[in-house]
Backbone bond lengths (Angstrom), bond angles and torsions (degrees), N, CA, C in turn:
res aa  C-N    CA-C-N  psi(-1)  N-CA   C-N-CA  omega(-1)  CA-C   N-CA-C  phi
1 M - - - 1.430 - - 1.510 111.81 -
2 S 1.281 120.50 130.20 1.451 120.23 -175.24 1.544 110.89 -77.33
3 S 1.262 116.72 149.57 1.481 123.20 -178.64 1.572 109.74 -105.13
4 Y 1.303 113.39 153.60 1.465 119.55 174.63 1.482 111.27 -55.59
5 F 1.318 116.24 -33.25 1.498 122.78 -172.61 1.469 113.49 -92.97
6 D 1.357 119.31 13.56 1.415 120.77 -179.18 1.545 113.26 -69.96
7 K 1.353 115.03 -26.34 1.463 117.34 -178.40 1.548 108.55 -140.33
8 L 1.290 112.98 140.41 1.439 120.95 179.82 1.545 112.05 -69.48
9 P 1.293 121.82 127.64 1.458 119.52 177.60 1.451 113.90 -61.18
10 N 1.313 118.19 161.36 1.474 120.24 178.48 1.490 109.68 -57.08
11 L 1.356 117.32 129.64 1.387 121.84 176.43 1.541 112.87 -113.27
12 A 1.327 116.10 74.97 1.413 120.02 -179.60 1.516 109.05 -68.34
13 P 1.319 119.12 135.73 1.471 122.50 178.87 1.519 111.21 -54.46
14 L 1.347 115.30 138.25 1.426 118.90 178.12 1.515 113.22 -70.87
15 K 1.362 117.52 -21.07 1.439 121.47 178.37 1.483 109.67 -144.91
16 T 1.306 114.66 154.93 1.473 119.31 178.51 1.497 108.47 -115.44
17 K 1.264 117.28 126.18 1.451 121.55 175.60 1.512 111.57 -65.51
18 T 1.345 113.29 129.42 1.474 116.28 176.47 1.444 111.35 -83.55
19 A 1.335 120.13 127.49 1.420 122.19 178.21 1.530 111.13 -64.51
20 A 1.327 118.18 142.16 1.442 121.84 177.46 1.450 111.72 -63.45
21 Q 1.308 121.62 142.87 1.404 125.70 -178.91 1.515 109.31 -73.71
22 P 1.318 120.34 148.12 1.436 122.11 -178.61 1.544 109.00 -55.84
23 G 1.282 116.08 130.19 1.443 120.30 176.01 1.561 110.92 89.84
24 A 1.318 118.84 -10.16 1.517 119.86 -178.56 1.502 108.01 -72.88
25 F 1.295 114.19 144.69 1.509 121.82 -179.37 1.538 108.67 -78.30
26 D 1.292 117.36 121.01 1.466 122.35 173.52 1.473 108.85 -114.90
27 P 1.382 116.46 107.33 1.516 118.28 -174.36 1.568 111.65 -65.40
28 Y 1.309 118.29 -17.36 1.454 119.14 -175.77 1.538 113.62 -103.78
29 A 1.341 115.64 -1.37 1.473 118.95 -176.00 1.523 110.49 -61.42
30 F 1.296 119.11 -42.38 1.480 122.19 -174.61 1.477 109.62 -67.53
31 L 1.302 119.26 -42.11 1.459 120.78 -175.69 1.538 111.99 -89.09
32 S 1.315 121.01 -9.75 1.418 127.96 179.72 1.572 107.88 54.26
33 V 1.369 115.91 47.53 1.429 117.30 173.43 1.516 108.52 -125.97
34 R 1.363 117.08 163.51 1.487 122.51 179.62 1.514 105.74 -127.26
35 E 1.283 113.01 156.23 1.457 119.43 176.52 1.551 107.73 -67.17
36 E 1.324 118.09 134.65 1.464 122.65 178.45 1.538 108.62 -73.45
37 P 1.327 119.73 127.54 1.461 122.50 176.13 1.500 108.23 -64.17
38 Q 1.355 118.77 138.08 1.489 123.92 -175.21 1.530 112.58 -94.13
39 A 1.369 115.60 -57.67 1.442 122.09 -172.57 1.538 108.59 -69.66
40 P 1.299 120.39 152.36 1.447 121.62 178.00 1.544 112.20 -61.34
41 E 1.396 119.64 -38.46 1.419 121.61 -179.48 1.524 107.89 -64.97
42 E 1.344 118.89 -40.69 1.485 118.40 178.22 1.467 111.60 -65.23
43 R 1.371 118.97 -37.27 1.433 118.42 177.84 1.545 112.46 -66.89
44 F 1.286 116.06 -35.36 1.527 120.58 176.20 1.530 107.88 -62.82
45 K 1.301 119.20 -49.87 1.483 119.80 -177.13 1.528 110.35 -62.67
46 E 1.263 116.86 -41.67 1.513 123.11 -179.50 1.531 106.15 -62.83
47 A 1.311 117.75 -44.38 1.483 121.48 -179.64 1.492 110.28 -60.76
48 R 1.364 120.55 -42.49 1.460 123.67 -178.24 1.489 108.15 -65.10
49 S 1.347 122.98 -37.21 1.468 126.26 -177.54 1.533 108.70 -75.15
50 L 1.339 121.66 -19.27 1.430 123.15 -174.61 1.537 116.68 -109.37
51 L 1.365 114.64 3.10 1.459 117.75 -172.67 1.511 112.00 -59.84
52 I 1.340 118.96 -38.84 1.432 119.00 -178.38 1.549 111.66 -86.22
53 S 1.308 116.04 -43.70 1.479 117.04 -175.88 1.519 117.66 -78.24
54 E 1.411 114.27 -35.02 1.447 118.90 -178.79 1.528 110.07 -136.67
55 P 1.308 117.81 71.22 1.491 120.11 -170.59 1.542 113.71 -60.67
56 H 1.282 116.31 -35.44 1.456 119.73 -177.41 1.522 111.92 -65.44
57 T 1.395 114.18 -44.49 1.477 118.87 175.30 1.494 111.78 -64.29
58 A 1.344 116.78 -39.25 1.422 119.31 -179.29 1.531 113.13 -63.83
59 L 1.370 113.54 -39.57 1.456 116.63 178.25 1.540 110.63 -64.93
60 K 1.331 116.66 -40.12 1.458 121.13 179.65 1.529 111.12 -57.96
61 Y 1.346 114.71 -45.95 1.452 119.98 -178.96 1.568 109.89 -65.91
62 L 1.326 116.82 -42.70 1.430 123.03 -178.07 1.555 108.97 -61.38
63 E 1.324 117.51 -52.04 1.422 119.85 -176.63 1.520 111.61 -64.46
64 S 1.352 116.76 -36.88 1.420 119.87 177.59 1.533 110.51 -63.52
65 A 1.341 119.20 -43.99 1.452 120.16 179.86 1.508 110.87 -68.91
66 A 1.367 118.13 -35.62 1.438 123.13 179.66 1.534 110.01 -64.41
67 N 1.295 116.53 -35.06 1.467 118.84 -179.86 1.528 110.73 -68.06
68 E 1.259 117.39 -18.93 1.451 120.62 176.13 1.595 111.05 -100.49
69 D 1.274 114.62 20.94 1.512 123.88 174.68 1.535 110.33 61.22
70 H 1.285 116.59 39.32 1.500 120.17 173.34 1.548 104.20 -78.16
71 A 1.283 117.98 115.27 1.488 123.70 -169.77 1.540 111.96 -61.69
72 A 1.348 118.39 -46.07 1.405 121.84 -178.96 1.472 114.38 -65.08
73 S 1.294 116.60 -32.50 1.471 121.85 179.69 1.589 108.74 -74.53
74 L 1.324 116.92 -38.88 1.467 120.99 172.51 1.493 111.16 -56.71
75 D 1.341 117.01 -42.98 1.461 121.40 -173.31 1.550 106.20 -73.02
76 L 1.298 123.16 -44.11 1.426 123.95 -178.44 1.549 108.89 -67.31
77 L 1.258 119.61 -39.34 1.415 122.90 175.37 1.485 109.99 -60.32
78 G 1.345 118.51 -42.01 1.452 121.77 174.08 1.432 113.25 -59.24
79 M 1.309 120.42 -40.49 1.492 122.26 179.37 1.510 111.27 -65.99
80 L 1.306 115.63 -38.84 1.480 119.29 176.35 1.498 113.45 -63.60
81 Y 1.336 117.68 -36.45 1.491 124.17 174.58 1.578 109.91 -68.88
82 A 1.377 111.61 -41.35 1.465 117.08 -175.77 1.584 112.17 -64.77
83 T 1.338 116.13 -38.17 1.457 120.23 -173.06 1.487 113.37 -98.62
84 G 1.353 119.52 -10.60 1.482 123.44 -179.38 1.547 106.76 74.67
85 E 1.279 120.97 21.18 1.449 121.43 175.70 1.514 107.73 -89.84
86 L 1.342 117.05 122.27 1.478 127.50 -177.27 1.461 115.31 65.50
87 L 1.336 120.19 -19.44 1.445 122.69 177.62 1.560 108.91 -129.34
88 E 1.273 116.32 152.06 1.468 122.44 175.95 1.551 109.72 -58.19
89 K 1.322 116.45 126.13 1.481 120.13 -179.78 1.512 112.14 -53.96
90 N 1.396 114.88 127.51 1.468 120.43 -177.87 1.536 103.62 -145.34
91 E 1.305 118.17 93.46 1.471 122.04 -176.61 1.531 111.76 -62.53
92 K 1.372 116.65 -43.55 1.423 121.02 -178.86 1.506 113.37 -62.15
93 R 1.352 116.31 -41.39 1.427 122.62 178.84 1.538 110.16 -66.15
94 A 1.371 116.08 -39.47 1.390 120.91 -178.68 1.584 112.29 -63.12
95 A 1.342 114.28 -45.09 1.456 121.11 177.12 1.538 109.92 -61.25
96 E 1.289 118.22 -42.89 1.494 119.95 178.89 1.516 110.06 -61.13
97 L 1.313 118.82 -43.85 1.460 121.05 177.88 1.492 114.38 -62.71
98 F 1.364 114.02 -42.54 1.519 118.52 176.12 1.507 111.76 -56.25
99 R 1.354 114.35 -47.71 1.519 120.07 -179.06 1.502 111.56 -59.51
100 K 1.385 114.01 -45.78 1.486 115.67 -179.88 1.505 113.08 -61.89
101 A 1.356 113.77 -46.66 1.503 118.28 179.87 1.523 112.35 -63.73
102 A 1.341 116.07 -37.06 1.428 120.19 -178.80 1.517 110.50 -67.54
103 V 1.324 117.94 -39.02 1.524 120.67 177.96 1.508 107.76 -69.66
104 L 1.280 119.13 -24.41 1.506 119.26 177.17 1.477 111.45 -85.75
105 G 1.411 119.16 -1.78 1.457 121.36 170.76 1.476 116.39 106.15
106 E 1.324 120.69 2.54 1.520 121.68 -177.66 1.515 109.06 -74.76
107 S 1.400 115.52 118.16 1.461 121.81 -176.19 1.544 112.71 -57.76
108 R 1.368 116.79 -48.11 1.452 117.49 177.23 1.489 112.76 -57.39
109 A 1.302 119.37 -41.12 1.443 122.29 178.66 1.444 113.72 -60.16
110 K 1.291 116.55 -37.68 1.499 122.50 -178.69 1.597 106.75 -61.25
111 F 1.338 112.40 -43.32 1.509 118.27 178.57 1.492 112.68 -68.60
112 H 1.378 116.83 -42.57 1.412 118.42 178.64 1.504 112.92 -64.49
113 L 1.334 117.21 -39.85 1.451 123.73 174.54 1.498 109.66 -57.93
114 A 1.353 116.03 -46.50 1.459 119.86 -177.04 1.558 109.33 -60.29
115 M 1.327 117.20 -44.82 1.516 122.23 178.55 1.519 111.41 -62.06
116 A 1.368 114.99 -39.72 1.463 118.25 -177.93 1.583 108.04 -64.84
117 L 1.368 114.55 -45.28 1.494 119.30 176.55 1.481 114.47 -60.98
118 R 1.366 114.95 -34.85 1.500 120.06 178.47 1.480 111.09 -68.20
119 E 1.333 118.76 -36.86 1.491 121.24 -172.84 1.480 111.88 -99.77
120 G 1.432 118.63 -6.88 1.442 119.84 -174.13 1.508 109.31 67.38
121 F 1.384 117.16 37.54 1.379 122.18 178.91 1.478 115.89 -90.17
122 G 1.343 117.17 102.34 1.478 121.47 -175.17 1.487 116.56 73.26
123 T 1.271 116.44 4.69 1.480 123.33 -177.82 1.526 108.11 -153.06
124 Q 1.360 114.85 165.43 1.521 114.88 175.08 1.527 109.28 -69.13
125 K 1.306 111.28 141.12 1.527 119.00 179.07 1.525 108.89 -64.70
126 N 1.342 115.06 132.01 1.418 117.61 -179.41 1.550 106.62 -150.06
127 L 1.316 117.78 93.39 1.430 122.34 -172.72 1.561 111.51 -66.73
128 Q 1.357 115.20 -36.27 1.498 115.57 -178.98 1.549 110.21 -68.66
129 E 1.280 117.87 -41.96 1.515 120.64 -179.36 1.561 108.47 -65.72
130 S 1.397 114.26 -41.28 1.472 121.82 178.00 1.599 107.30 -53.56
131 F 1.327 114.36 -51.04 1.482 120.27 -176.20 1.543 107.29 -61.84
132 A 1.293 120.59 -40.36 1.445 122.21 -177.34 1.497 109.98 -63.94
133 W 1.339 119.86 -44.75 1.494 124.69 179.50 1.555 109.39 -65.67
134 L 1.381 117.70 -37.60 1.409 120.54 178.65 1.566 110.21 -63.93
135 R 1.263 118.11 -40.37 1.438 122.03 178.16 1.547 110.77 -60.54
136 I 1.344 114.70 -41.39 1.498 118.33 179.43 1.561 109.05 -66.69
137 A 1.338 116.65 -47.24 1.441 119.08 -178.85 1.518 114.29 -65.34
138 A 1.317 117.10 -35.64 1.451 123.44 177.46 1.559 108.64 -67.81
139 R 1.326 118.24 -36.17 1.445 121.11 178.20 1.521 111.01 -61.84
140 E 1.333 112.85 -28.37 1.507 117.80 177.92 1.486 112.92 -87.89
141 K 1.364 115.88 14.98 1.428 123.93 170.53 1.579 111.53 63.68
142 F 1.349 117.48 35.53 1.437 120.47 175.64 1.543 106.93 -88.82
143 P 1.412 119.28 114.98 1.446 121.92 -167.12 1.520 113.72 -58.39
144 E 1.364 116.10 -43.73 1.566 115.39 177.72 1.474 111.91 -58.84
145 A 1.311 118.77 -37.64 1.463 123.45 -177.86 1.546 108.74 -67.93
146 I 1.308 118.49 -40.53 1.434 121.99 176.19 1.496 110.71 -60.03
147 F 1.333 117.55 -45.46 1.441 121.11 -179.10 1.562 109.62 -62.98
148 A 1.326 116.65 -45.53 1.459 122.97 -177.92 1.559 109.74 -63.43
149 L 1.339 116.02 -34.78 1.448 120.03 179.14 1.590 107.57 -71.73
150 A 1.264 118.19 -38.59 1.409 121.22 173.46 1.529 111.67 -55.94
151 E 1.319 114.66 -48.64 1.501 120.48 176.84 1.519 111.11 -58.61
152 A 1.293 117.60 -38.15 1.490 119.59 -179.88 1.516 110.35 -63.42
153 Y 1.277 117.33 -43.73 1.458 123.19 177.75 1.501 111.25 -66.26
154 D 1.336 113.51 -38.79 1.481 117.83 -174.52 1.487 110.57 -72.60
155 L 1.352 118.03 -38.00 1.469 121.60 -175.59 1.508 115.79 -103.56
156 G 1.329 112.28 -6.70 1.473 118.91 -175.92 1.486 113.33 71.50
157 I 1.300 118.08 50.51 1.489 123.08 179.11 1.561 106.54 -97.11
158 G 1.311 115.62 105.42 1.486 120.45 178.10 1.499 113.81 79.51
159 T 1.319 117.30 -0.39 1.457 118.80 -179.54 1.600 105.29 -155.98
160 E 1.301 115.23 174.81 1.522 118.70 178.51 1.526 107.35 -76.59
161 K 1.343 113.98 149.28 1.459 118.80 177.53 1.542 109.67 -62.99
162 N 1.310 116.76 140.80 1.438 119.34 175.05 1.541 106.56 -152.15
163 P 1.334 117.98 93.62 1.466 122.66 -175.14 1.521 112.31 -58.83
164 E 1.300 117.11 -36.43 1.498 121.25 -175.86 1.549 109.55 -67.60
165 I 1.320 118.49 -48.85 1.429 119.83 178.47 1.526 111.05 -65.81
166 A 1.357 117.16 -40.24 1.476 123.73 174.62 1.608 110.91 -51.52
167 E 1.363 112.32 -46.93 1.481 115.26 -177.46 1.469 110.27 -65.41
168 R 1.378 118.03 -37.19 1.463 120.70 -179.64 1.460 111.01 -61.90
169 F 1.384 117.59 -44.15 1.491 120.35 179.72 1.491 111.77 -69.99
170 F 1.408 121.13 -38.80 1.425 123.85 175.36 1.551 109.10 -54.94
171 S 1.320 116.03 -46.41 1.476 119.82 -179.45 1.538 111.21 -63.69
172 E 1.311 117.30 -41.11 1.482 122.52 -179.33 1.495 109.87 -64.04
173 A 1.338 115.75 -41.51 1.489 120.55 -178.09 1.562 108.27 -67.47
174 A 1.362 115.83 -40.70 1.475 118.19 -179.57 1.583 110.54 -66.07
175 F 1.282 118.02 -39.14 1.482 121.63 175.63 1.522 112.17 -61.16
176 K 1.288 115.29 -28.54 1.497 118.82 178.48 1.544 110.55 -89.57
177 G 1.344 119.18 3.51 1.418 122.72 174.39 1.517 117.05 85.63
178 E 1.297 117.06 16.59 1.441 121.76 174.58 1.520 110.89 -64.92
179 K 1.297 117.63 114.43 1.480 121.57 -167.33 1.551 115.63 -52.99
180 R 1.397 114.82 -46.14 1.457 117.19 -176.23 1.511 109.54 -68.46
181 A 1.335 118.37 -32.20 1.460 121.81 -178.96 1.534 108.49 -70.79
182 V 1.378 117.14 -40.61 1.455 120.83 179.06 1.545 107.92 -63.44
183 E 1.308 117.68 -47.08 1.488 119.86 179.76 1.550 111.68 -59.15
184 R 1.299 115.70 -37.56 1.483 120.33 177.65 1.500 110.63 -62.34
185 M 1.304 116.32 -41.75 1.494 120.45 -178.31 1.494 109.57 -70.34
186 I 1.318 120.71 -36.53 1.429 123.35 173.89 1.499 112.17 -60.75
187 R 1.322 116.39 -43.93 1.500 119.04 -179.31 1.540 109.06 -64.58
188 L 1.333 115.95 -43.99 1.437 118.37 -177.73 1.481 115.56 -64.64
189 S 1.392 113.63 -38.60 1.464 118.83 -179.86 1.570 112.94 -80.20
190 S 1.287 118.39 -12.58 1.448 119.35 -179.73 1.537 112.66 -110.49
191 Q 1.344 117.69 -31.68 1.425 121.31 -174.19 1.500 114.27 -124.23
192 G 1.372 118.25 2.01 1.423 123.62 -178.83 1.517 112.02 -72.07
193 P 1.401 116.63 -173.83 1.483 117.49 -178.56 1.498 112.50 -70.21
194 M 1.303 120.48 -16.63 1.494 125.32 179.31 1.450 112.24 -132.70
195 P 1.370 121.32 74.11 1.421 123.04 -173.51 1.542 112.14 -57.86
196 N 1.289 118.60 143.41 1.454 124.40 -174.79 1.514 108.94 -136.56
197 P 1.299 119.81 90.14 1.502 122.52 -174.64 1.524 111.84 -55.68
198 R 1.346 119.10 -39.76 1.434 120.46 -177.33 1.527 108.79 -64.55
199 L 1.310 116.20 -47.93 1.448 122.45 -179.05 1.566 110.16 -61.79
200 C 1.346 113.88 -40.43 1.469 119.69 178.37 1.470 111.43 -55.92
201 L 1.393 112.86 -49.09 1.505 120.88 -178.20 1.559 109.75 -60.69
202 R 1.291 115.11 -39.37 1.498 120.82 177.19 1.487 108.69 -57.42
203 W 1.375 118.50 -49.92 1.431 121.25 -178.81 1.513 113.59 -68.18
204 L 1.381 117.55 -33.01 1.401 119.10 174.07 1.599 112.08 -63.52
205 F 1.293 117.93 -36.57 1.414 119.51 173.15 1.523 110.97 -62.81
206 K 1.348 117.76 -42.90 1.431 120.43 178.07 1.500 111.00 -61.68
207 G 1.324 115.62 -38.45 1.501 121.13 -179.78 1.514 109.94 -66.63
208 A 1.333 117.57 -35.07 1.468 121.80 175.76 1.518 110.84 -65.82
209 E 1.268 116.12 -39.50 1.467 121.44 174.19 1.537 112.22 -58.13
210 A 1.337 111.45 -37.49 1.509 115.57 179.17 1.556 114.03 -87.29
211 K 1.355 113.33 4.90 1.480 122.90 177.30 1.508 111.75 59.70
212 I 1.380 113.13 42.23 1.461 118.12 169.69 1.569 105.53 -79.22
213 P 1.330 119.22 121.49 1.486 121.58 -170.05 1.550 115.02 -50.82
214 Y 1.321 116.43 -52.65 1.517 116.95 -177.10 1.484 113.08 -64.24
215 C 1.338 119.02 -24.66 1.451 123.09 176.07 1.534 109.90 -71.63
216 L 1.337 115.50 -44.65 1.452 120.68 177.68 1.545 110.59 -56.55
217 L 1.362 118.31 -43.37 1.424 123.09 178.16 1.541 110.88 -68.04
218 A 1.257 119.07 -40.33 1.468 123.73 -175.83 1.592 107.18 -67.10
219 I 1.298 116.60 -44.26 1.514 118.82 -176.77 1.474 109.05 -73.75
220 A 1.275 120.47 -32.21 1.504 122.24 175.12 1.514 107.75 -63.07
221 R 1.330 119.38 -46.15 1.473 122.44 179.85 1.537 108.49 -64.13
222 Y 1.283 118.53 -39.17 1.467 123.01 178.84 1.508 108.32 -55.32
223 W 1.348 116.97 -52.19 1.486 118.33 -178.33 1.516 115.21 -66.46
224 L 1.346 116.32 -29.84 1.480 119.97 178.36 1.562 110.44 -69.51
225 E 1.381 112.72 -37.41 1.434 116.00 -176.12 1.566 113.44 -93.48
226 H 1.313 113.26 2.63 1.485 117.40 -178.95 1.525 108.68 -61.86
227 R 1.367 118.29 159.56 1.493 122.94 179.14 1.520 108.05 -59.73
228 T 1.296 120.01 -35.58 1.494 123.81 173.72 1.527 103.09 -116.50
229 P 1.374 115.93 95.71 1.483 116.60 -175.35 1.565 113.63 -55.79
230 G 1.271 114.78 131.94 1.502 120.81 176.77 1.486 107.45 -100.36
231 V 1.372 117.30 79.97 1.435 122.27 -172.30 1.578 109.15 -63.63
232 E 1.357 116.79 -48.45 1.416 119.38 -177.16 1.549 111.34 -62.81
233 K 1.314 116.78 -37.41 1.460 118.11 -178.84 1.503 109.33 -69.57
234 A 1.379 117.83 -40.42 1.460 121.49 177.02 1.473 111.04 -59.25
235 L 1.329 116.76 -47.72 1.472 119.73 177.47 1.485 115.93 -58.51
236 G 1.402 114.85 -37.99 1.453 121.71 177.49 1.555 112.55 -59.38
237 F 1.347 116.32 -45.54 1.437 121.91 173.91 1.508 114.92 -60.20
238 L 1.352 114.97 -45.44 1.436 122.38 -175.23 1.546 109.14 -68.34
239 E 1.311 116.31 -38.56 1.470 122.26 178.69 1.484 110.36 -68.32
240 E 1.348 119.73 -33.06 1.465 120.42 174.29 1.584 109.14 -67.11
241 G 1.309 117.19 -33.68 1.470 119.26 175.16 1.487 109.79 -68.84
242 A 1.312 119.06 -37.94 1.419 121.76 -178.61 1.584 111.63 -66.20
243 L 1.372 114.87 -34.40 1.392 118.90 177.69 1.517 115.54 -66.90
244 I 1.340 116.95 -22.72 1.484 120.83 173.44 1.530 109.54 -101.59
245 E 1.382 114.07 14.10 1.510 119.36 174.07 1.525 114.71 59.33
246 D 1.361 114.89 37.65 1.473 118.53 173.96 1.468 109.40 -75.81
247 I 1.349 117.45 126.67 1.498 118.38 -176.63 1.479 111.72 -67.45
248 A 1.313 119.22 -38.30 1.493 117.82 -177.53 1.519 109.81 -63.61
249 C 1.321 119.43 -41.29 1.466 119.90 177.95 1.553 113.18 -68.87
250 L 1.295 115.22 -34.82 1.532 118.56 174.58 1.520 109.37 -61.82
251 N 1.326 114.73 -45.59 1.542 118.32 -177.55 1.526 108.83 -65.59
252 E 1.341 117.77 -40.01 1.477 120.71 -179.21 1.523 112.26 -65.71
253 L 1.356 117.64 -37.46 1.406 122.02 174.56 1.561 113.14 -66.17
254 S 1.301 116.18 -39.32 1.463 118.42 175.29 1.488 111.99 -65.64
255 A 1.328 120.92 -40.92 1.400 126.09 177.86 1.583 111.40 -63.97
256 F 1.381 112.51 -41.27 1.452 121.31 -178.15 1.541 108.12 -59.16
257 W 1.328 116.46 -50.50 1.426 119.84 -173.61 1.527 113.00 -77.29
258 S 1.291 119.00 -22.12 1.510 120.48 178.01 1.499 111.85 -90.30
259 S 1.310 119.96 -14.23 1.510 121.00 -176.06 1.542 112.58 -82.37
260 G 1.371 115.05 -40.16 1.411 117.68 -173.34 1.478 116.51 75.01
261 R 1.385 116.39 11.49 1.445 122.18 -176.88 1.546 111.54 -73.22
262 F 1.280 116.60 -43.49 1.510 120.45 -176.48 1.458 114.74 -108.59
263 A 1.320 117.31 -10.15 1.465 123.22 -177.66 1.534 110.54 -162.19
264 P 1.305 120.35 156.52 1.435 121.25 -178.12 1.541 110.08 -57.44
265 K 1.270 115.48 143.08 1.476 120.02 -175.45 1.590 110.30 -60.09
266 D 1.297 113.47 143.93 1.504 120.56 179.64 1.501 104.22 -138.74
267 Y 1.309 116.65 95.10 1.443 117.38 -176.67 1.529 110.81 -77.62
268 V 1.266 120.57 -18.20 1.476 118.92 173.63 1.506 110.77 -63.28
269 S 1.328 115.59 -52.14 1.500 119.07 179.14 1.585 110.44 -64.47
270 A 1.346 116.83 -38.24 1.446 117.70 -177.39 1.538 110.50 -65.17
271 V 1.322 115.38 -39.37 1.458 118.84 -179.52 1.509 111.23 -68.55
272 V 1.335 119.19 -42.26 1.456 123.60 -177.69 1.558 109.68 -63.23
273 Y 1.353 115.60 -46.30 1.486 118.29 -177.09 1.514 110.39 -70.95
274 A 1.335 117.65 -34.44 1.488 118.93 174.44 1.535 111.07 -64.92
275 H 1.398 115.76 -37.51 1.425 120.47 -178.46 1.569 110.60 -65.64
276 M 1.362 114.07 -41.70 1.488 120.33 179.45 1.503 109.00 -60.64
277 A 1.325 118.38 -43.43 1.471 119.47 -177.48 1.566 109.62 -74.98
278 A 1.338 119.31 -32.99 1.435 122.12 -178.24 1.577 109.68 -69.38
279 T 1.311 117.57 -35.18 1.416 120.54 178.63 1.490 113.37 -65.54
280 R 1.364 114.51 -18.39 1.473 119.24 176.87 1.543 108.69 -100.02
281 S 1.381 114.74 31.71 1.455 122.47 170.02 1.529 113.72 59.84
282 D 1.364 115.58 36.40 1.498 116.33 175.64 1.581 106.27 -98.81
283 W 1.310 113.91 120.87 1.472 118.77 -171.97 1.527 111.94 -72.86
284 R 1.315 120.52 -27.77 1.405 123.41 174.04 1.558 112.44 -63.37
285 A 1.330 114.12 -41.86 1.421 119.96 179.36 1.555 110.15 -69.30
286 Q 1.329 114.74 -36.29 1.533 118.74 178.73 1.487 109.64 -63.26
287 R 1.363 118.92 -41.55 1.499 122.16 178.49 1.560 110.61 -66.79
288 R 1.326 116.28 -42.61 1.450 121.18 179.07 1.542 109.38 -60.62
289 L 1.346 115.59 -44.39 1.476 121.74 -178.11 1.530 109.65 -57.86
290 E 1.374 115.64 -46.69 1.445 119.29 -179.23 1.592 109.63 -59.18
291 K 1.241 118.86 -42.48 1.483 122.09 178.72 1.507 111.16 -66.23
292 L 1.268 118.72 -41.58 1.481 122.50 -178.27 1.487 108.93 -69.99
293 R 1.286 121.17 -33.57 1.491 119.41 178.16 1.565 112.38 -67.47
294 K 1.343 113.25 -25.10 1.461 115.06 177.07 1.500 111.95 -84.81
295 T 1.322 119.11 -23.27 1.484 124.34 179.82 1.456 115.95 -87.24
296 A 1.369 116.27 -36.85 1.476 119.35 -171.36 1.509 111.78 -78.02
297 Q 1.316 118.94 153.24 1.480 123.73 179.30 1.564 108.73 -73.14
298 R 1.282 113.26 158.72 1.449 115.64 -179.07 1.511 114.14 -59.69
299 E 1.373 116.99 -39.15 1.475 120.80 -179.37 1.577 108.63 -64.10
300 E 1.330 115.74 -38.06 1.441 119.69 179.00 1.532 111.66 -63.49
301 L 1.353 114.72 -43.41 1.474 118.06 177.71 1.465 115.34 -63.48
302 M 1.414 116.82 -34.81 1.411 121.38 177.48 1.507 110.64 -70.25
303 E 1.286 118.37 -38.75 1.435 119.51 -178.67 1.595 107.07 -68.54
304 A 1.336 117.01 -42.17 1.442 121.25 179.44 1.566 109.09 -59.33
305 A 1.340 115.19 -44.21 1.456 117.47 -179.67 1.531 112.73 -61.96
306 A 1.278 115.66 -37.29 1.522 118.87 177.45 1.520 110.65 -63.61
307 I 1.327 116.82 -43.10 1.454 119.37 178.49 1.502 111.27 -64.40
308 A 1.378 115.68 -48.89 1.450 120.85 -172.21 1.546 110.81 -65.06
309 S 1.371 116.16 -19.76 1.462 118.65 -177.18 1.520 114.97 -84.75
310 M 1.350 113.95 1.29 1.464 119.02 176.17 1.555 112.32 -60.63
311 P 1.373 116.43 150.91 1.485 118.25 -169.99 1.525 116.21 -60.62
312 S 1.398 117.02 -33.75 1.433 115.87 -175.67 1.534 111.52 -135.13
313 S 1.315 115.16 159.21 1.467 121.73 -177.31 1.536 108.35 -59.44
314 E 1.359 116.63 -40.72 1.472 122.41 -178.85 1.521 110.47 -57.17
315 E 1.381 116.64 -40.85 1.436 119.96 -179.57 1.494 113.15 -71.72
316 V 1.369 114.20 -35.76 1.464 120.38 177.33 1.530 110.32 -60.76
317 V 1.368 116.67 -53.29 1.428 120.17 -178.67 1.508 113.39 -65.15
318 A 1.351 114.96 -37.91 1.518 116.72 177.22 1.486 111.53 -63.12
319 A 1.324 117.30 -35.51 1.514 122.80 176.55 1.528 110.23 -63.24
320 L 1.325 116.11 -44.85 1.429 119.77 -179.98 1.503 112.82 -65.63
321 I 1.315 116.52 -39.92 1.486 122.38 179.95 1.487 107.43 -65.21
322 K 1.320 119.51 -44.15 1.508 123.77 178.95 1.522 109.53 -61.15
323 R 1.338 116.20 -41.18 1.433 122.30 -179.97 1.540 111.87 -63.59
324 R 1.353 112.16 -43.74 1.465 118.16 178.94 1.520 113.44 -61.83
325 Q 1.332 112.23 -44.98 1.484 116.90 178.65 1.508 112.62 -67.02
326 K 1.308 119.97 -30.44 1.457 124.37 -179.53 1.572 107.26 -70.74
327 R 1.382 115.90 -42.97 1.456 119.86 179.12 1.496 111.21 -67.07
328 A 1.344 119.42 -29.45 1.429 119.66 -178.78 1.556 114.14 -83.42
329 A 1.327 116.10 -14.30 1.420 120.92 -178.08 1.540 112.55 -73.76
């Protein structure tokens, strides 16, 4: 049985460093040093931004802030111990940090402690206490806690079963964009005892906001097939899917630009999107790529190769979006 703590949640940096403008004076460039963050909150934010690029520095900042009882740092350190990411896995230490952060008022830590108590992860299993912490975290409008509380009422985990209350919390979690809750609402409105196409469409839009891949694809197709096609809107949703490397959205973009149905053909974009999907072992994209290589001009293939060789998928998609906007201007 899989555990909530099997995988570290996405840790997007809280801030993005702005690159210095060409010619701007950077007093630290020569020495390659940065000012040390002083306040615990500053150290926490700096640690979040450095977790991938400079893990040792990030851990130093996190531990320093945690030693001063900074609740968010204690919680994040707990997640690193819980998942074995960057630190040796230590379930007991993780649970201790979650409890300390929860008592200090950190909403995420209240949820993480509740899940540890539900699973007996690093602490004695206690479903009643887990339920109590979930109620507190849900009251603070933390979407994952609201969904877990709905599960508790639905399955009778730490409390008596109550389908009506469960449904209320499932709906609340879905409105807040919790992906599993949104997917549940889509299933109920499309495959339940009383299918409701309008309601299903509403939840598909909500799922697209939450960047659920199949929702992005469904809403893009909705705009393309609309009575007044919303081509720009459709492309926006598909490009969001491309940024998260969803194969279906990449294939759809390649087909869009090679068909000429909704916009003039653009073999450069078609080739690049097909290449991105093909490198993820999608056989349909590999076949399309072979055909496009025979159809596109040599100059188009060279431009496509230059874009596809960029270091990251984000840069590739950003370059194609910029190219599309320039062509439309």
